ZAKE-381190 format. One record per residue (C-alpha): x, y, z; residue number from 1; residue in one letter. Coordinates in Angstrom, 3 decimals, padded with zeros to 6 digits. Example, Ala and Ser with C-alpha at 12.3 -4.5 7.8 and 13.67 -1.06 7.14 Angstrom:
// ZAKE-381190
- 012.300 -004.500 007.800 1 A;
- 013.670 -001.060 007.140 2 S;
END
This chain:
// ZAKE-381190
- 000.000 000.000 000.000 1 M;
- 001.234 003.462 -000.896 2 K;
- 002.663 005.349 002.127 3 P;
- 001.117 008.635 003.216 4 S;
- 002.781 012.008 003.565 5 I;
- 001.385 011.875 007.091 6 A;
- 003.981 009.144 007.819 7 D;
- 006.824 011.595 007.104 8 I;
- 008.270 012.903 010.369 9 T;
- 008.942 016.409 009.084 10 S;
- 005.281 016.706 007.968 11 M;
- 003.646 015.564 011.205 12 H;
- 002.464 019.047 012.122 13 D;
- 001.286 019.949 008.612 14 A;
- -002.419 020.834 008.274 15 P;
- -004.615 017.838 007.343 16 P;
- -005.838 019.474 004.115 17 D;
- -002.219 019.966 002.973 18 V;
- -001.398 016.322 003.740 19 V;
- -004.487 015.100 001.876 20 A;
- -003.666 017.240 -001.156 21 A;
- -000.048 016.018 -001.211 22 M;
- -001.128 012.388 -000.891 23 D;
- -003.394 012.774 -003.913 24 A;
- -000.555 013.771 -006.265 25 V;
- 002.530 012.107 -004.740 26 S;
- 004.322 009.298 -006.569 27 E;
- 005.710 006.213 -004.818 28 W;
- 009.183 004.925 -005.749 29 F;
- 011.291 001.975 -004.623 30 S;
- 015.019 002.606 -005.212 31 V;
- 017.597 -000.213 -004.950 32 P;
- 020.812 000.342 -003.006 33 A;
- 023.407 002.180 -005.079 34 G;
- 020.942 003.808 -007.473 35 W;
- 020.851 007.590 -007.974 36 P;
- 017.889 009.659 -006.840 37 V;
- 019.162 012.896 -008.374 38 L;
- 022.376 014.203 -009.942 39 H;
- 024.309 017.407 -009.316 40 A;
- 023.850 019.915 -012.123 41 G;
- 020.479 018.544 -013.226 42 E;
- 017.293 020.639 -012.991 43 P;
- 014.903 019.804 -010.141 44 P;
- 012.275 017.164 -010.814 45 E;
- 010.224 017.762 -007.717 46 G;
- 010.536 017.285 -003.978 47 V;
- 011.300 013.832 -002.568 48 W;
- 010.473 012.493 000.884 49 F;
- 012.368 009.475 002.229 50 L;
- 009.920 006.955 003.694 51 V;
- 012.350 004.138 004.569 52 S;
- 015.964 003.213 003.928 53 G;
- 018.899 005.589 003.753 54 S;
- 020.232 008.123 001.247 55 L;
- 023.504 010.012 001.096 56 A;
- 024.414 013.293 -000.571 57 A;
- 027.698 013.608 -002.447 58 F;
- 029.558 016.421 -004.143 59 R;
- 031.183 015.287 -007.396 60 P;
- 034.973 015.447 -007.287 61 G;
- 037.927 014.871 -009.568 62 D;
- 038.462 011.600 -011.409 63 R;
- 034.994 010.274 -010.652 64 G;
- 035.447 010.603 -006.889 65 R;
- 032.607 011.753 -004.658 66 H;
- 032.869 013.743 -001.430 67 Q;
- 030.351 012.672 001.189 68 L;
- 028.237 015.587 002.423 69 L;
- 025.885 013.721 004.727 70 G;
- 023.235 011.076 005.197 71 Y;
- 019.503 011.540 004.744 72 I;
- 017.273 009.591 007.109 73 R;
- 013.607 008.554 006.878 74 P;
- 011.305 011.518 007.265 75 G;
- 013.621 014.035 005.624 76 E;
- 012.930 015.794 002.300 77 P;
- 015.320 015.790 -000.634 78 V;
- 015.748 018.403 -003.350 79 G;
- 013.420 020.974 -001.788 80 E;
- 015.873 023.887 -001.988 81 M;
- 016.618 023.360 -005.688 82 A;
- 012.891 023.034 -006.362 83 M;
- 011.991 026.270 -004.611 84 I;
- 014.926 028.204 -006.088 85 A;
- 014.437 026.600 -009.529 86 R;
- 018.167 026.011 -009.726 87 E;
- 020.138 022.864 -010.595 88 P;
- 020.989 020.489 -007.777 89 H;
- 024.331 021.228 -006.114 90 T;
- 024.843 017.624 -004.978 91 A;
- 024.064 014.099 -006.112 92 S;
- 021.952 011.819 -003.927 93 V;
- 022.250 008.019 -003.986 94 F;
- 020.441 005.258 -002.129 95 A;
- 022.773 003.738 000.467 96 M;
- 020.374 000.862 000.972 97 R;
- 017.081 -000.247 -000.533 98 D;
- 014.805 002.762 -000.015 99 S;
- 011.234 003.928 -000.542 100 E;
- 010.423 007.519 -001.444 101 L;
- 007.447 009.736 -002.203 102 L;
- 007.847 012.429 -004.842 103 R;
- 005.877 015.584 -005.538 104 L;
- 006.351 016.385 -009.269 105 P;
- 007.135 020.042 -010.122 106 P;
- 003.695 020.798 -011.540 107 A;
- 001.952 019.246 -008.551 108 A;
- 004.274 021.076 -006.167 109 F;
- 003.489 024.437 -007.774 110 D;
- -000.269 023.832 -007.688 111 L;
- -000.136 022.821 -004.050 112 L;
- 001.909 025.878 -003.087 113 V;
- -000.653 028.195 -004.673 114 H;
- -003.643 026.308 -003.322 115 A;
- -002.204 025.692 000.139 116 H;
- 000.176 028.466 001.316 117 P;
- 000.627 026.527 004.555 118 A;
- 002.626 023.980 002.559 119 M;
- 005.302 026.563 001.764 120 M;
- 005.355 027.559 005.427 121 E;
- 006.012 023.921 006.308 122 Q;
- 008.841 023.655 003.746 123 M;
- 010.342 026.886 005.109 124 A;
- 010.366 025.395 008.615 125 R;
- 012.184 022.313 007.317 126 I;
- 014.833 024.383 005.517 127 M;
- 015.289 026.647 008.557 128 L;
- 015.831 023.607 010.768 129 T;
- 018.487 022.348 008.389 130 R;
- 020.180 025.731 008.207 131 A;
- 020.384 025.924 011.992 132 R;
- 021.880 022.438 012.143 133 A;
- 024.496 023.257 009.513 134 N;
- 027.960 022.401 010.815 135 G;
- 026.610 020.672 013.906 136 K;
- 026.371 016.985 014.666 137 T;
- 023.085 015.673 013.338 138 S;
- 021.629 012.453 011.998 139 P;
- 021.934 013.949 008.519 140 R;
- 025.680 014.342 008.883 141 A;
- 026.834 011.025 010.299 142 D;
- 026.764 007.280 009.645 143 P;
- 024.885 005.054 012.054 144 K;
- 024.871 001.583 010.498 145 V;
- 028.269 -000.122 010.314 146 Y;
- 029.060 -003.411 008.612 147 A;
- 031.848 -005.029 010.640 148 L;
- 033.479 -007.555 008.313 149 I;
- 036.221 -009.976 009.366 150 S;
- 038.824 -010.925 006.783 151 T;
- 040.052 -014.015 008.667 152 S;
- 038.274 -016.849 010.511 153 P;
- 040.760 -016.383 013.378 154 T;
- 039.345 -012.937 014.198 155 I;
- 036.823 -012.983 017.047 156 D;
- 034.617 -010.328 015.506 157 L;
- 031.828 -010.681 018.054 158 N;
- 034.343 -009.940 020.831 159 L;
- 035.524 -006.827 018.986 160 R;
- 031.945 -005.683 018.436 161 A;
- 031.082 -006.137 022.123 162 R;
- 034.225 -004.221 023.114 163 T;
- 033.187 -001.307 020.900 164 L;
- 029.662 -001.549 022.292 165 Q;
- 030.981 -001.269 025.867 166 A;
- 033.264 001.641 024.929 167 A;
- 030.276 003.440 023.389 168 L;
- 028.242 002.882 026.525 169 K;
- 030.933 004.681 028.525 170 R;
- 030.381 007.633 026.179 171 L;
- 026.646 007.488 026.790 172 G;
- 025.807 005.998 023.390 173 A;
- 023.648 002.978 022.662 174 R;
- 024.810 000.325 020.204 175 A;
- 023.199 -002.910 019.047 176 V;
- 024.901 -005.923 017.470 177 I;
- 023.128 -007.906 014.743 178 V;
- 024.572 -011.241 013.631 179 T;
- 023.751 -013.947 011.102 180 E;
- 022.110 -015.930 013.916 181 E;
- 019.716 -013.018 014.426 182 D;
- 018.867 -013.102 010.732 183 E;
- 018.068 -016.821 010.868 184 R;
- 015.851 -016.330 013.892 185 R;
- 013.998 -013.277 012.604 186 I;
- 014.084 -014.301 008.913 187 S;
- 015.020 -012.159 005.945 188 A;
- 011.395 -011.145 005.448 189 D;
- 011.321 -009.716 008.961 190 G;
- 014.512 -007.751 008.380 191 M;
- 012.938 -005.398 005.887 192 N;
- 013.593 -001.679 005.402 193 N;
- 011.168 -000.717 008.150 194 A;
- 012.845 -003.146 010.569 195 W;
- 016.251 -001.590 009.988 196 F;
- 014.798 001.927 010.237 197 D;
- 013.233 001.116 013.614 198 A;
- 016.461 -000.465 014.876 199 L;
- 018.418 002.590 013.812 200 E;
- 015.928 004.947 015.475 201 A;
- 016.373 003.187 018.838 202 K;
- 020.182 003.191 018.860 203 H;
- 023.091 005.509 018.249 204 D;
- 024.954 002.816 016.289 205 A;
- 024.025 -000.471 014.630 206 V;
- 026.730 -003.125 014.076 207 F;
- 026.022 -005.689 011.368 208 L;
- 028.599 -008.425 012.005 209 V;
- 029.698 -010.903 009.345 210 S;
- 032.765 -012.718 008.001 211 P;
- 033.570 -012.469 004.313 212 I;
- 031.470 -015.252 002.868 213 A;
- 029.260 -016.216 -000.013 214 D;
- 026.099 -015.776 002.009 215 S;
- 022.891 -013.803 001.945 216 R;
- 023.707 -012.246 005.327 217 W;
- 027.088 -010.978 004.125 218 F;
- 025.469 -009.315 001.117 219 R;
- 022.751 -007.866 003.352 220 T;
- 025.379 -006.297 005.611 221 C;
- 027.085 -004.617 002.674 222 L;
- 023.825 -003.318 001.213 223 R;
- 022.421 -001.999 004.509 224 Q;
- 025.551 -000.290 005.860 225 A;
- 026.310 003.415 005.866 226 D;
- 029.963 002.521 006.289 227 R;
- 031.986 -000.692 006.045 228 I;
- 034.775 -001.555 008.485 229 W;
- 037.049 -004.404 007.458 230 F;
- 038.854 -006.047 010.382 231 F;
- 042.216 -007.499 009.361 232 A;
- 045.206 -009.087 011.079 233 R;
- 048.444 -007.124 010.886 234 A;
- 050.377 -010.405 010.676 235 D;
- 048.447 -011.655 007.633 236 A;
- 048.399 -010.792 003.964 237 R;
- 045.291 -009.689 002.099 238 P;
- 043.869 -011.743 -000.715 239 S;
- 043.426 -009.782 -003.920 240 L;
- 040.802 -008.838 -004.728 241 P;
- 039.410 -008.970 -001.221 242 L;
- 035.849 -008.792 -002.532 243 L;
- 034.523 -009.855 -005.904 244 P;
- 034.198 -006.861 -008.230 245 P;
- 030.513 -007.588 -008.777 246 E;
- 029.688 -007.555 -005.062 247 E;
- 027.049 -004.776 -004.684 248 P;
- 027.660 -002.141 -002.036 249 S;
- 026.940 001.594 -002.198 250 P;
- 029.445 002.206 000.618 251 A;
- 032.096 000.419 -001.403 252 R;
- 031.114 002.294 -004.549 253 Q;
- 031.703 005.637 -002.832 254 F;
- 034.736 004.445 -000.854 255 R;
- 032.982 004.739 002.494 256 L;
- 035.189 001.904 003.626 257 V;
- 037.793 001.736 006.406 258 D;
- 040.303 -000.849 007.599 259 V;
- 040.777 -001.700 011.269 260 V;
- 044.168 -003.404 011.500 261 L;
- 044.418 -005.720 014.520 262 L;
- 047.763 -006.194 016.232 263 H;
- 048.344 -009.270 018.374 264 H;
- 051.153 -008.470 020.803 265 G;
- 054.527 -008.406 019.073 266 M;
- 053.160 -009.725 015.809 267 D;
- 055.219 -009.620 012.679 268 R;
- 054.056 -007.616 009.703 269 K;
- 053.262 -009.898 006.796 270 A;
- 052.143 -007.024 004.604 271 A;
- 052.515 -003.276 004.524 272 T;
- 049.701 -001.270 006.001 273 T;
- 049.005 000.270 002.627 274 N;
- 048.493 -003.187 001.083 275 E;
- 045.501 -003.672 003.355 276 W;
- 044.183 -000.225 002.494 277 R;
- 044.366 -000.995 -001.237 278 L;
- 042.920 -004.480 -000.852 279 A;
- 039.870 -003.099 000.961 280 C;
- 039.572 -000.023 -001.256 281 E;
- 039.614 001.880 002.037 282 A;
- 039.505 005.626 002.595 283 A;
- 040.843 005.433 006.168 284 R;
- 042.917 003.031 008.239 285 L;
- 042.911 002.567 012.015 286 F;
- 045.132 000.517 014.294 287 H;
- 043.804 -001.566 017.197 288 W;
- 046.728 -002.843 019.237 289 R;
- 045.169 -004.320 022.360 290 G;
- 041.566 -005.001 023.258 291 L;
- 040.087 -002.631 025.829 292 E;
- 042.711 000.022 025.220 293 D;
- 043.011 003.581 023.956 294 E;
- 042.598 002.373 020.371 295 D;
- 039.206 000.892 021.247 296 A;
- 038.228 004.131 022.971 297 A;
- 039.313 006.089 019.887 298 R;
- 037.220 003.947 017.551 299 L;
- 034.228 004.399 019.854 300 A;
- 034.696 008.176 019.796 301 R;
- 034.770 008.086 016.003 302 I;
- 031.517 006.126 015.880 303 I;
- 029.900 008.417 018.473 304 A;
- 031.017 011.573 016.625 305 R;
- 033.056 012.548 019.700 306 R;
- 036.522 012.188 018.197 307 S;
- 038.729 015.284 018.331 308 I;
- 040.870 016.506 015.471 309 G;
- 043.852 018.858 015.781 310 L;
- 045.153 021.038 012.940 311 V;
- 048.298 023.165 013.291 312 L;
- 049.331 026.024 011.025 313 S;
- 052.742 026.851 009.697 314 G;
- 054.706 029.799 011.026 315 G;
- 058.416 029.037 011.304 316 G;
- 059.746 029.527 014.832 317 A;
- 056.318 030.779 015.917 318 R;
- 055.164 027.182 015.524 319 A;
- 056.990 026.328 018.752 320 Y;
- 053.740 027.538 020.343 321 A;
- 052.085 024.322 019.129 322 H;
- 054.199 022.392 021.640 323 I;
- 052.763 024.383 024.545 324 G;
- 049.236 024.047 023.141 325 V;
- 049.515 020.258 022.881 326 V;
- 050.806 020.024 026.457 327 R;
- 047.934 022.129 027.838 328 A;
- 045.289 020.203 025.912 329 L;
- 046.683 016.873 027.021 330 R;
- 046.839 018.014 030.645 331 E;
- 043.154 018.916 030.311 332 A;
- 042.436 015.299 029.380 333 G;
- 041.605 015.862 025.716 334 L;
- 042.386 012.856 023.497 335 P;
- 043.418 013.451 019.885 336 F;
- 042.110 011.082 017.257 337 D;
- 043.537 012.699 014.117 338 V;
- 046.156 015.396 013.641 339 A;
- 047.854 017.253 010.853 340 G;
- 049.079 020.561 009.621 341 G;
- 051.295 022.572 007.359 342 T;
- 055.037 023.228 007.507 343 S;
- 056.300 023.387 011.125 344 M;
- 052.738 022.708 012.256 345 G;
- 052.958 019.379 010.410 346 A;
- 056.237 018.600 012.185 347 V;
- 054.727 019.110 015.654 348 V;
- 051.583 017.158 014.683 349 A;
- 053.814 014.312 013.465 350 A;
- 055.608 014.244 016.822 351 C;
- 052.272 013.804 018.540 352 M;
- 051.127 011.158 016.039 353 A;
- 054.321 009.217 016.792 354 M;
- 052.977 008.730 020.315 355 G;
- 055.697 010.819 021.993 356 W;
- 055.122 012.378 025.396 357 S;
- 055.082 016.140 025.872 358 D;
- 058.578 016.058 027.364 359 D;
- 059.911 014.016 024.452 360 E;
- 058.374 016.340 021.879 361 I;
- 059.887 019.356 023.597 362 E;
- 063.324 017.694 023.898 363 A;
- 063.419 016.578 020.258 364 R;
- 062.310 019.923 018.815 365 I;
- 064.717 021.805 021.074 366 R;
- 067.628 019.622 019.994 367 K;
- 066.748 019.806 016.299 368 A;
- 065.988 023.527 015.998 369 F;
- 067.455 025.345 018.997 370 V;
- 070.654 023.547 019.922 371 E;
- 071.585 023.260 016.251 372 S;
- 070.785 025.215 013.112 373 N;
- 069.191 022.983 010.466 374 P;
- 069.061 025.907 008.036 375 L;
- 072.720 026.763 008.496 376 G;
- 074.185 024.945 005.479 377 D;
- 074.113 028.066 003.310 378 Y;
- 075.067 027.811 -000.320 379 V;
- 075.269 030.175 -003.278 380 I;
- 071.619 030.113 -004.341 381 P;
- 070.693 027.962 -007.293 382 V;
- 067.420 026.428 -006.093 383 V;
- 067.623 027.529 -002.443 384 G;
- 069.642 029.485 000.115 385 L;
- 070.584 026.256 001.914 386 V;
- 071.448 022.756 000.767 387 R;
- 068.778 021.163 002.926 388 G;
- 071.028 018.288 004.040 389 R;
- 070.889 019.318 007.697 390 R;
- 067.109 019.377 007.573 391 V;
- 067.036 015.924 006.005 392 E;
- 069.461 014.633 008.641 393 D;
- 067.233 015.931 011.453 394 R;
- 064.156 014.349 009.887 395 L;
- 065.964 011.050 009.431 396 Q;
- 067.236 011.153 013.007 397 E;
- 063.789 011.695 014.500 398 N;
- 061.388 009.904 012.173 399 F;
- 063.558 007.303 010.464 400 G;
- 061.659 005.051 008.062 401 E;
- 058.261 005.501 009.731 402 T;
- 055.302 005.354 007.362 403 L;
- 052.387 007.727 007.853 404 I;
- 049.912 004.847 007.761 405 E;
- 051.724 003.168 010.680 406 D;
- 051.438 006.139 013.056 407 L;
- 049.564 005.819 016.342 408 A;
- 046.782 008.113 015.087 409 I;
- 045.725 009.180 011.578 410 P;
- 047.928 012.022 010.322 411 F;
- 048.228 014.327 007.334 412 F;
- 050.655 016.952 006.094 413 A;
- 050.075 019.549 003.392 414 V;
- 052.545 020.624 000.716 415 S;
- 052.180 022.597 -002.521 416 T;
- 052.729 021.029 -005.941 417 D;
- 054.192 023.773 -008.122 418 L;
- 053.628 021.774 -011.315 419 V;
- 049.967 020.996 -010.685 420 A;
- 049.334 024.338 -009.007 421 G;
- 047.446 022.672 -006.176 422 D;
- 047.945 021.353 -002.678 423 I;
- 049.162 017.839 -001.959 424 R;
- 047.702 016.099 001.101 425 V;
- 050.096 013.448 002.427 426 H;
- 048.169 010.663 004.175 427 R;
- 050.487 007.778 003.394 428 G;
- 054.071 007.007 002.522 429 G;
- 057.342 007.931 004.181 430 L;
- 056.713 010.422 006.983 431 L;
- 060.018 012.285 006.751 432 R;
- 059.570 012.787 003.007 433 K;
- 056.123 014.315 003.554 434 A;
- 057.499 016.628 006.247 435 L;
- 060.464 017.598 004.070 436 R;
- 058.020 018.672 001.359 437 A;
- 055.710 020.491 003.767 438 S;
- 058.529 022.665 005.212 439 I;
- 060.327 023.421 001.924 440 S;
- 060.007 027.191 001.933 441 L;
- 060.480 028.340 -001.685 442 P;
- 063.825 029.985 -002.151 443 G;
- 065.111 028.778 001.224 444 I;
- 064.991 024.972 001.012 445 L;
- 065.295 023.100 -002.276 446 P;
- 061.946 021.668 -003.409 447 P;
- 061.170 017.957 -003.247 448 V;
- 061.006 016.166 -006.585 449 V;
- 058.228 013.573 -006.376 450 D;
- 058.020 011.362 -009.426 451 G;
- 058.273 012.691 -012.937 452 E;
- 055.706 015.455 -012.768 453 H;
- 055.590 016.842 -009.216 454 S;
- 057.673 019.510 -007.524 455 L;
- 056.668 019.960 -003.878 456 L;
- 057.261 023.007 -001.670 457 V;
- 055.933 024.437 001.594 458 D;
- 052.201 023.871 002.062 459 G;
- 051.841 027.454 003.282 460 A;
- 052.132 028.684 -000.309 461 V;
- 048.509 027.648 -000.879 462 L;
- 047.136 026.486 002.475 463 K;
- 048.806 027.480 005.713 464 N;
- 045.917 026.524 007.999 465 F;
- 044.308 023.385 006.498 466 P;
- 041.140 023.127 008.572 467 V;
- 039.121 022.173 005.494 468 D;
- 041.474 019.266 004.799 469 V;
- 040.766 017.888 008.255 470 L;
- 037.017 018.376 007.769 471 K;
- 037.146 016.118 004.710 472 D;
- 038.569 013.219 006.741 473 M;
- 037.092 013.864 010.181 474 H;
- 033.521 014.481 011.362 475 R;
- 034.029 015.369 015.047 476 G;
- 035.074 018.602 016.772 477 P;
- 038.186 020.356 015.455 478 I;
- 040.729 022.296 017.483 479 I;
- 042.706 024.658 015.286 480 G;
- 045.906 026.443 016.280 481 V;
- 046.939 029.347 014.055 482 D;
- 050.318 030.934 014.742 483 V;
- 050.754 032.795 011.451 484 A;
- 051.776 036.418 011.779 485 R;
- 049.333 038.702 009.997 486 R;
- 051.810 041.385 008.949 487 D;
- 054.474 038.840 008.232 488 G;
- 057.318 041.198 007.451 489 I;
- 059.193 044.146 008.989 490 D;
- 060.131 046.939 006.542 491 P;
- 063.002 047.982 008.833 492 E;
- 064.847 044.802 007.896 493 D;
- 065.129 046.097 004.349 494 F;
- 066.371 049.679 004.930 495 R;
- 069.988 049.796 003.840 496 D;
- 070.413 045.998 004.213 497 P;
- 073.935 044.653 004.831 498 P;
- 075.575 042.090 002.580 499 G;
- 075.655 038.450 003.480 500 F;
- 078.957 038.651 005.356 501 L;
- 077.756 041.761 007.189 502 G;
- 074.615 039.958 008.297 503 W;
- 076.622 036.960 009.523 504 V;
- 079.002 039.266 011.397 505 A;
- 076.071 040.927 013.173 506 A;
- 073.795 037.926 013.761 507 H;
- 075.877 034.785 013.276 508 G;
- 074.835 031.670 011.359 509 F;
- 072.063 030.791 013.806 510 Q;
- 069.643 033.454 012.542 511 S;
- 068.107 033.330 009.073 512 A;
- 068.571 036.536 007.034 513 P;
- 065.584 038.792 006.203 514 P;
- 065.251 037.177 002.790 515 I;
- 063.538 034.278 004.573 516 A;
- 060.670 036.536 005.616 517 S;
- 060.668 038.200 002.201 518 L;
- 060.371 034.911 000.337 519 L;
- 057.736 033.548 002.676 520 M;
- 055.633 036.694 002.424 521 R;
- 055.948 036.767 -001.364 522 A;
- 055.016 033.081 -001.626 523 A;
- 051.893 033.425 000.509 524 T;
- 050.743 036.937 -000.442 525 L;
- 047.536 035.742 -002.105 526 A;
- 046.410 033.652 000.874 527 I;
- 043.586 034.930 003.028 528 D;
- 045.195 035.499 006.435 529 P;
- 041.971 034.416 008.159 530 W;
- 041.561 031.268 006.079 531 E;
- 040.355 028.291 008.069 532 G;
- 039.701 030.132 011.313 533 R;
- 035.932 029.984 011.023 534 S;
- 036.021 026.231 010.411 535 G;
- 037.570 025.336 013.766 536 A;
- 035.228 024.518 016.651 537 D;
- 037.890 025.783 019.060 538 V;
- 040.400 028.317 017.739 539 L;
- 043.651 028.981 019.579 540 I;
- 045.725 031.933 018.361 541 A;
- 048.658 032.601 020.724 542 P;
- 049.608 036.230 021.227 543 E;
- 053.194 036.650 019.990 544 M;
- 053.343 040.144 018.506 545 A;
- 057.113 040.500 018.734 546 D;
- 058.018 036.957 017.650 547 I;
- 059.252 036.510 014.091 548 D;
- 059.228 033.268 012.160 549 M;
- 063.048 033.415 012.184 550 R;
- 063.374 033.644 015.993 551 D;
- 064.481 030.034 016.396 552 W;
- 066.260 030.719 019.710 553 K;
- 063.184 032.063 021.541 554 R;
- 061.941 028.552 022.175 555 F;
- 060.878 028.734 025.814 556 D;
- 058.843 031.941 025.615 557 E;
- 057.048 030.820 022.433 558 V;
- 056.167 027.445 023.973 559 V;
- 054.910 029.285 027.066 560 A;
- 052.764 031.580 024.910 561 A;
- 051.127 028.550 023.307 562 G;
- 050.462 026.938 026.673 563 Y;
- 048.851 030.086 028.073 564 E;
- 046.681 030.551 024.982 565 A;
- 045.416 026.962 025.176 566 A;
- 044.573 027.251 028.884 567 V;
- 042.642 030.450 028.176 568 A;
- 040.792 028.832 025.248 569 A;
- 039.692 025.876 027.379 570 L;
- 038.183 028.259 029.921 571 Q;
- 035.812 029.578 027.260 572 R;
- 032.615 027.620 026.408 573 P;
- 033.518 025.047 023.785 574 H;
- 031.482 021.853 024.314 575 G;
- 034.439 019.469 024.089 576 L;
- 033.631 018.082 027.525 577 F;
- 029.882 018.217 027.010 578 Q;
- 028.132 015.349 028.730 579 A;
- 025.737 013.299 026.590 580 P;
- 022.070 014.041 026.912 581 S;
- 019.842 011.748 028.914 582 E;
- 018.090 010.769 025.705 583 D;
- 021.330 009.325 024.377 584 A;
- 021.875 007.167 027.460 585 I;
- 020.105 003.891 027.868 586 G;
- 020.505 000.191 028.259 587 D;
- 022.438 -001.526 025.532 588 L;
- 020.805 -004.239 023.555 589 A;
- 023.840 -006.351 024.431 590 G;
- 023.259 -009.996 023.720 591 T;
- 019.525 -009.811 024.381 592 A;
- 017.415 -011.376 021.635 593 P;
- 016.433 -009.053 018.840 594 L;
- 012.829 -008.810 017.847 595 E;
- 011.313 -007.860 014.570 596 A;
- 010.382 -004.198 014.633 597 A;
- 006.683 -003.421 014.289 598 E;
END
């Protein structure tokens, strides 16, 4: 039987005559998982209402990639803004699982608006609600149904699911585990779209647990999931391809797939971490080293949308402030689940991602940049003022052969590709190479040649404060630390400047000449100095008016400035410690029998 508009949550308070009129002209559609509902750039074909199932909105990207914008749950409209504005859709919408929708065709929509002005009032309320929720955690913005897939029969996936369930409970979130045994007991007919919708409405997360197998339940898990998590052993090798190419899965199609790599004590690595990422066609990779450990807590925070991301700007010696910020935030009990940055900000973020303590970070940075001068190997300029060998030696000494994908937490660094004229986001590969590219100030350090067609320099040339990069890979709160100096250059340094030998005689080899500031300012002149600040949920901007990016010896006072700024920021309302609402706290389903939803 055709559903009624009255069944749509967002239309519950609509006048009965409006509902009756909409029911008379609405069209009923059943859309299989993976099928498009509408495409970006196409003219509107009416207003859709999701009755059951799940949709997701995507922004088309380069090379056929899609950027996830958010999920659309039962009761929400689709395409209403394009319809009212009579403009092409700005995003594409696909069914993430088998879904049912009601559509008001354009002609019917127009007639109803003229005949029932209250209908437009109702649509305005819906759009206003969405506008107010923009940028905040909402059901529209986050996945709720996870397919947990084991890649080996030796993985106790039920144990892992229960551990995540318990970790979520400690955060005040409810999770339910659904297994193949539940399917057999309830039957496939009972596990229809409405059943999954009801299960999702009662819980903050739904775990569909299955091994890789040629089974109906395995295929159901893939088709019903917002996101797929493959659990793999670090001491095993992936089979290629891990899944048959014809295996249907919208999440797989849009690369909403992650790998959770399990470590068993001092296990040997049978494959590189990146091999597992490629085998699973994964967008992200997480490590789980113990059982009920910090890794489990981190995964639970990610599921509960409570994970915290940290992004650090570039700024030369001013970036020492990041060290003080990290110390203050850690002392406040804030866990970091992803970190990254540009230039020296990337270096400090990498230290944290290595798992180093605050004291170790401070000691290593002090030794590398204060007690020695990594930019002191001056040379007659050909491609840079310095050879860059000292910098490479320091990076090798501290980071060795560490791969980004093997770090304790997800990490990224930003550099600029001069050939492509775009930023490069480093999320895998050799860590020291990514950092070398990210700090390669044009004219100071020689650029990094990457392959045949890439020339990488400092990320600050195009993106000094990459908050938007973090937003693309992280859906929780973001703490941003911006240490860039707004004026960036002192004209007094360029009045009657001395020659090179005169500068060395006056300042020694430990202080970079004014050309460093000149080149940096010239390279970043077109960048909005306030870029990224509005995107951070908590912004920390240490006050360092008299500190220049070349003041490498003023370590202690810059670190102190960062610490003080972070303490002050945490005293302002920010919501990072916000307790979950009572509505989000309840008894877990645990191992209690599931029942078919009415």
